[in-house]
ROSE-4610 file (N, C-alpha, C; in Angstrom, 1 decimal, always signed):
// ROSE-4610
residu = [M/M/M/G/G/G/L/L/L/N/N/N/S/S/S/I/I/I/H/H/H/Q/Q/Q/I/I/I/L/L/L/F/F/F/N/N/N/A/A/A/G/G/G/I/I/I/L/L/L/F/F/F/S/S/S/L/L/L/A/A/A/L/L/L/G/G/G/V/V/V/W/W/W/A/A/A/A/A/A/V/V/V/M/M/M/A/A/A/T/T/T/R/R/R/N/N/N/Q/Q/Q/S/S/S/I/I/I/S/S/S/G/G/G/N/N/N/F/F/F/W/W/W/G/G/G/A/A/A/V/V/V/A/A/A/T/T/T/F/F/F/A/A/A/I/I/I/L/L/L/S/S/S/G/G/G/I/I/I/T/T/T/L/L/L/V/V/V/L/L/L/G/G/G/I/I/I/I/I/I/M/M/M/A/A/A/L/L/L/M/M/M/G/G/G/L/L/L/Q/Q/Q/P/P/P/P/P/P/R/R/R/M/M/M/V/V/V/T/T/T/Y/Y/Y/F/F/F/L/L/L/Y/Y/Y/M/M/M/A/A/A/W/W/W/L/L/L/V/V/V/V/V/V/I/I/I/M/M/M/P/P/P/G/G/G/L/L/L/F/F/F/T/T/T/I/I/I/L/L/L/R/R/R/G/G/G/R/R/R/D/D/D/D/D/D/R/R/R/S/S/S/A/A/A/A/A/A/I/I/I/A/A/A/F/F/F/A/A/A/I/I/I/L/L/L/C/C/C/F/F/F/F/F/F/N/N/N/A/A/A/A/A/A/T/T/T/A/A/A/F/F/F/S/S/S/M/M/M/T/T/T/Q/Q/Q/R/R/R/A/A/A/V/V/V/V/V/V/G/G/G/P/P/P/W/W/W/M/M/M/P/P/P/V/V/V/A/A/A]
num = [1/1/1/2/2/2/3/3/3/4/4/4/5/5/5/6/6/6/7/7/7/8/8/8/9/9/9/10/10/10/11/11/11/12/12/12/13/13/13/14/14/14/15/15/15/16/16/16/17/17/17/18/18/18/19/19/19/20/20/20/21/21/21/22/22/22/23/23/23/24/24/24/25/25/25/26/26/26/27/27/27/28/28/28/29/29/29/30/30/30/31/31/31/32/32/32/33/33/33/34/34/34/35/35/35/36/36/36/37/37/37/38/38/38/39/39/39/40/40/40/41/41/41/42/42/42/43/43/43/44/44/44/45/45/45/46/46/46/47/47/47/48/48/48/49/49/49/50/50/50/51/51/51/52/52/52/53/53/53/54/54/54/55/55/55/56/56/56/57/57/57/58/58/58/59/59/59/60/60/60/61/61/61/62/62/62/63/63/63/64/64/64/65/65/65/66/66/66/67/67/67/68/68/68/69/69/69/70/70/70/71/71/71/72/72/72/73/73/73/74/74/74/75/75/75/76/76/76/77/77/77/78/78/78/79/79/79/80/80/80/81/81/81/82/82/82/83/83/83/84/84/84/85/85/85/86/86/86/87/87/87/88/88/88/89/89/89/90/90/90/91/91/91/92/92/92/93/93/93/94/94/94/95/95/95/96/96/96/97/97/97/98/98/98/99/99/99/100/100/100/101/101/101/102/102/102/103/103/103/104/104/104/105/105/105/106/106/106/107/107/107/108/108/108/109/109/109/110/110/110/111/111/111/112/112/112/113/113/113/114/114/114/115/115/115/116/116/116/117/117/117/118/118/118/119/119/119/120/120/120/121/121/121/122/122/122/123/123/123/124/124/124/125/125/125/126/126/126/127/127/127/128/128/128/129/129/129/130/130/130]
x = [+10.7/+10.4/+11.6/+11.6/+12.7/+12.3/+13.0/+12.4/+11.7/+11.6/+11.0/+9.2/+9.0/+7.7/+7.2/+7.8/+7.7/+7.2/+7.8/+7.7/+6.5/+6.1/+4.9/+3.7/+3.9/+2.7/+2.6/+3.3/+3.2/+3.0/+3.0/+3.1/+1.1/+0.9/-0.6/-1.5/-1.0/-1.6/-1.8/-0.8/-1.3/-2.5/-2.2/-3.5/-4.7/-4.8/-6.0/-6.3/-5.6/-5.6/-6.2/-6.0/-5.9/-7.4/-7.7/-9.2/-10.3/-10.0/-10.6/-10.8/-9.8/-9.9/-10.4/-10.3/-11.7/-12.9/-13.2/-14.7/-15.1/-14.2/-14.5/-14.8/-14.0/-13.8/-15.4/-15.3/-16.9/-18.3/-18.3/-19.3/-19.2/-18.1/-18.1/-19.0/-18.4/-19.2/-20.5/-21.0/-22.0/-23.1/-22.5/-23.3/-23.0/-22.6/-22.4/-21.5/-20.8/-19.9/-19.0/-18.1/-17.2/-15.9/-14.7/-13.7/-13.4/-13.1/-12.7/-11.6/-11.0/-9.6/-9.3/-9.9/-9.7/-9.4/-10.2/-9.5/-8.3/-7.9/-6.7/-5.5/-5.9/-4.7/-4.5/-5.5/-5.9/-4.7/-4.8/-4.1/-2.9/-2.2/-0.7/-0.1/-1.1/-0.9/-0.4/-1.5/-0.9/+0.2/+0.5/+1.8/+2.8/+2.7/+3.5/+4.3/+2.9/+3.0/+3.4/+3.5/+3.7/+5.2/+5.9/+7.3/+8.0/+7.7/+8.0/+8.4/+7.5/+7.6/+8.7/+8.8/+9.7/+11.1/+11.2/+12.8/+13.1/+12.3/+12.4/+13.0/+12.2/+12.8/+14.2/+14.2/+15.9/+16.8/+16.5/+17.2/+17.6/+16.9/+17.0/+17.6/+17.4/+18.3/+19.5/+20.1/+21.4/+22.1/+21.0/+21.7/+22.3/+21.6/+21.8/+20.8/+19.5/+18.2/+17.6/+17.1/+16.1/+15.4/+13.8/+12.4/+13.0/+12.3/+12.5/+12.3/+11.4/+11.5/+12.0/+13.0/+13.5/+13.1/+13.4/+13.2/+11.5/+10.7/+9.6/+8.9/+9.7/+8.9/+9.5/+10.7/+10.7/+9.9/+9.5/+8.4/+7.6/+6.7/+5.5/+5.5/+6.6/+6.3/+7.0/+7.3/+7.8/+6.1/+5.4/+4.3/+3.1/+3.4/+2.1/+2.8/+3.9/+4.4/+4.0/+4.0/+3.5/+2.6/+1.6/+0.3/-0.4/-0.9/-1.9/-1.6/-0.4/+0.3/-0.2/+0.3/+0.3/-1.0/-2.4/-3.4/-3.9/-3.7/-4.3/-3.8/-2.2/-1.6/-2.5/-2.3/-3.6/-4.4/-5.5/-6.7/-6.6/-5.3/-5.2/-6.2/-6.2/-6.9/-8.2/-9.0/-10.2/-10.9/-11.9/-12.5/-14.3/-14.4/-15.8/-16.2/-17.5/-17.9/-17.1/-16.6/-15.6/-14.2/-13.8/-12.5/-12.6/-13.7/-13.8/-13.8/-14.6/-14.7/-13.4/-12.4/-10.8/-10.4/-10.5/-9.8/-10.5/-11.2/-12.0/-11.7/-11.6/-11.0/-9.5/-9.0/-7.1/-6.8/-8.0/-7.5/-8.2/-8.6/-9.4/-7.8/-7.7/-6.8/-5.4/-5.0/-3.3/-3.9/-5.1/-5.3/-5.0/-6.0/-5.3/-4.1/-3.6/-2.4/-1.2/-1.5/-0.6/-1.1/-2.4/-2.4/-2.1/-2.1/-1.5/+0.5/+0.7/+1.6/+2.5/+1.0/+1.5/+1.6/+0.3/+0.2/+1.0/+1.6/+2.9/+4.2/+4.2/+5.5/+6.5/+6.2/+7.1/+7.5/+6.7/+6.8/+7.6/+7.9/+8.9/+8.6/+9.1/+10.2/+11.2/+12.2/+13.4/+14.4/+15.1/+16.0/+17.7/+18.5/+20.0/+20.4/+21.3/+21.6/+22.8/+22.7/+23.2/+24.9]
y = [-21.3/-20.1/-19.0/-18.5/-17.8/-16.2/-15.4/-14.1/-13.3/-13.9/-13.7/-14.0/-14.9/-15.5/-14.6/-14.5/-13.8/-12.2/-11.6/-10.3/-10.5/-11.3/-11.4/-11.8/-12.4/-12.6/-11.4/-10.6/-9.4/-8.4/-7.9/-7.2/-7.9/-8.7/-9.4/-8.9/-9.1/-8.9/-7.3/-6.6/-5.1/-4.7/-5.5/-5.4/-5.5/-6.9/-7.0/-6.1/-5.3/-4.6/-3.2/-3.2/-1.6/-1.8/-3.0/-3.1/-3.2/-3.5/-3.7/-2.3/-1.4/-0.1/+0.6/+0.5/+1.1/+1.1/-0.5/-0.5/+0.0/-0.1/+0.4/+1.8/+2.5/+4.2/+4.3/+3.9/+3.8/+3.7/+2.7/+2.4/+3.2/+4.2/+4.9/+6.2/+6.7/+7.7/+7.6/+6.5/+6.1/+6.1/+5.8/+5.8/+7.1/+8.4/+9.5/+9.4/+8.6/+8.5/+8.7/+9.6/+10.0/+8.7/+9.2/+8.2/+7.7/+6.5/+6.2/+6.1/+6.0/+5.7/+4.5/+3.3/+2.1/+2.3/+3.2/+3.2/+3.8/+5.2/+5.7/+4.3/+3.6/+2.3/+1.6/+1.2/+0.7/+1.2/+2.6/+3.4/+3.2/+3.3/+2.9/+2.1/+1.0/-0.3/-0.8/-0.3/-0.4/+0.6/+1.3/+2.3/+1.5/+0.6/+0.0/-1.4/-2.1/-3.0/-2.9/-1.5/-1.0/-0.6/-0.2/+0.4/-1.2/-2.2/-3.4/-4.4/-4.2/-4.6/-4.1/-2.7/-2.0/-2.0/-2.2/-2.4/-4.2/-5.0/-6.4/-6.3/-5.8/-5.1/-4.5/-3.6/-3.1/-4.2/-4.8/-6.1/-7.1/-7.5/-8.1/-7.6/-6.3/-5.5/-5.8/-5.0/-5.3/-6.5/-7.7/-8.5/-9.4/-8.6/-8.6/-9.0/-9.0/-9.5/-8.2/-8.4/-6.9/-7.6/-6.7/-7.1/-6.4/-6.8/-6.9/-5.0/-4.3/-2.9/-2.6/-2.2/-1.8/-0.5/+0.7/+1.9/+2.2/+1.5/+1.7/+1.2/+0.0/-0.9/+0.4/+0.8/+1.8/+2.8/+3.4/+4.5/+4.2/+3.4/+3.0/+2.3/+1.9/+1.4/+2.6/+3.5/+4.9/+5.7/+5.3/+6.3/+5.3/+4.0/+3.4/+3.4/+3.2/+4.3/+5.3/+6.3/+7.9/+8.1/+7.8/+8.7/+8.3/+7.2/+7.5/+8.2/+8.5/+9.1/+10.6/+10.7/+12.2/+13.2/+12.0/+12.6/+12.6/+12.2/+12.3/+13.4/+13.8/+15.1/+16.0/+15.8/+17.0/+17.2/+16.4/+16.8/+17.0/+17.0/+17.9/+17.0/+15.9/+14.8/+15.1/+15.4/+15.7/+14.1/+14.1/+12.7/+12.3/+13.6/+13.8/+13.2/+13.0/+11.9/+12.2/+13.6/+13.8/+13.7/+13.1/+12.8/+11.3/+10.5/+8.8/+9.1/+9.9/+9.7/+9.9/+10.4/+10.8/+9.6/+8.8/+7.8/+6.8/+6.8/+5.5/+5.3/+6.4/+6.6/+6.2/+6.5/+6.6/+5.2/+4.3/+3.0/+2.4/+2.8/+1.6/+2.1/+3.4/+3.5/+2.8/+2.9/+1.9/+0.3/-0.3/-1.8/-1.5/-0.6/-1.0/-0.6/+0.4/+0.5/-0.7/-1.5/-2.8/-3.7/-3.6/-4.8/-4.8/-3.4/-3.3/-3.5/-3.4/-3.7/-5.2/-5.8/-7.6/-7.7/-7.3/-7.5/-7.2/-6.2/-5.8/-6.5/-7.1/-7.8/-6.6/-5.6/-4.8/-5.1/-6.3/-6.8/-7.7/-8.5/-9.5/-10.4/-11.8/-12.0/-11.6/-11.4/-10.9/-11.9/-11.4/-12.4/-12.1/-12.5/-12.2/-10.7/-10.1/-9.1/-10.2/-10.0/-10.9/-10.0]
z = [+2.8/+2.1/+1.5/+0.0/+0.0/+0.3/+0.0/+0.2/-1.0/-2.0/-3.2/-2.6/-2.2/-1.7/-0.4/+0.4/+1.4/+0.9/-0.1/-0.5/-0.9/-2.0/-2.8/-2.1/-0.5/+0.2/+0.6/+1.2/+1.7/+0.8/+0.1/-1.2/-1.6/-1.5/-1.8/-0.9/+0.4/+1.7/+1.4/+1.3/+1.3/+0.4/-0.9/-2.1/-1.2/-0.8/+0.2/+1.3/+2.0/+2.9/+2.5/+1.6/+1.0/+0.3/-0.4/-0.3/+0.5/+1.7/+3.2/+3.5/+3.4/+3.8/+3.2/+1.9/+0.8/+1.4/+1.3/+1.9/+3.1/+4.0/+5.5/+5.2/+4.8/+4.6/+3.9/+2.5/+1.9/+3.0/+3.6/+4.5/+5.6/+6.3/+7.3/+6.5/+5.2/+4.4/+4.1/+3.6/+3.6/+4.6/+5.6/+6.9/+7.6/+7.2/+7.2/+8.8/+8.9/+10.2/+10.4/+11.8/+11.8/+11.4/+11.1/+11.0/+12.5/+12.7/+14.4/+14.5/+15.3/+15.7/+15.4/+15.1/+14.8/+13.5/+12.5/+11.0/+10.9/+11.7/+11.6/+12.2/+13.0/+13.3/+12.5/+11.4/+10.1/+9.5/+8.8/+7.9/+8.1/+9.7/+9.9/+9.6/+10.1/+9.6/+8.2/+7.4/+6.0/+5.5/+6.2/+6.0/+6.4/+7.5/+8.0/+7.3/+6.9/+6.0/+4.3/+4.0/+2.8/+3.0/+4.2/+4.7/+4.9/+5.3/+5.3/+4.5/+3.5/+1.7/+1.4/+1.2/+0.9/+1.2/+2.6/+3.2/+2.7/+2.5/+2.1/+0.7/-0.3/-1.7/-1.1/-0.4/-0.4/-0.3/+1.0/+1.1/+0.0/-0.6/-1.9/-3.1/-3.2/-3.9/-3.7/-2.1/-1.4/-1.9/-2.0/-2.4/-3.7/-4.7/-5.7/-6.9/-6.2/-7.0/-7.8/-8.9/-9.1/-9.5/-9.5/-10.5/-11.5/-12.8/-14.3/-14.3/-13.5/-13.5/-12.4/-11.8/-10.6/-10.2/-11.0/-10.4/-10.0/-11.2/-11.1/-9.8/-9.4/-8.4/-7.5/-7.1/-5.8/-6.0/-6.9/-7.1/-6.7/-7.3/-7.1/-5.0/-4.6/-3.2/-2.4/-2.7/-2.0/-1.7/-3.0/-2.9/-2.1/-2.0/-1.2/+0.2/+0.7/+2.0/+2.3/+1.5/+2.0/+1.6/+1.2/+0.6/+1.4/+2.8/+3.3/+4.5/+5.0/+6.2/+5.7/+3.9/+3.6/+3.4/+3.2/+2.8/+4.3/+5.5/+6.5/+7.1/+6.7/+7.1/+5.9/+5.0/+3.8/+4.6/+5.3/+5.4/+7.2/+7.3/+9.1/+9.7/+9.5/+10.6/+10.6/+9.9/+9.6/+9.7/+10.1/+10.2/+9.9/+9.0/+8.6/+7.6/+6.8/+5.6/+4.3/+4.3/+2.9/+3.4/+4.4/+4.6/+4.5/+5.0/+4.5/+2.8/+2.7/+1.1/+0.3/+0.8/+0.1/+0.4/+1.4/+2.4/+1.0/+1.0/+0.4/-1.2/-1.9/-2.9/-3.1/-2.3/-2.0/-2.1/-1.0/-0.5/-2.2/-2.6/-3.9/-4.9/-5.2/-6.1/-5.8/-4.5/-4.0/-4.9/-4.2/-4.1/-6.0/-6.9/-8.1/-8.7/-8.0/-8.6/-7.8/-7.0/-6.6/-7.5/-7.9/-8.4/-9.8/-10.4/-11.8/-11.8/-10.7/-10.8/-10.9/-10.0/-10.3/-11.8/-12.2/-14.0/-14.9/-14.4/-15.5/-15.2/-13.9/-13.4/-13.0/-12.3/-11.5/-10.5/-9.6/-8.4/-8.4/-9.4/-9.6/-10.7/-10.8/-9.9/-9.8/-8.6/-8.2/-8.9/-10.1/-10.1/-9.8/-9.8/-9.9/-11.2/-10.8/-11.6/-12.4/-13.9/-14.8/-14.9]
């Protein structure tokens, strides 16, 4: 299994994980529950998964491979890595219903953004630089 395949698997896992987080946050908001520590751990896991995917992209770029739209790829991946911890920081660790709604919206937005990256061939396939 090559780096292209591993990168695509991790990227797809990030999309599905973001969708699951969005559903989880929406359910917590609907039930008027506070955000649990388990959710914060899942948010950290999403950021780590996105970071690992980005690092793999950097490694592939250093190996001379590149996706069709390299700058766009790195901008979007930087967004996916920092935005969830960034929202946590902006909300100052709030765990009320409105924070759950904000995280649900962001998670669904991240999943839609990542899916659109796949559809517009921003993610790959990574090809040797000619």
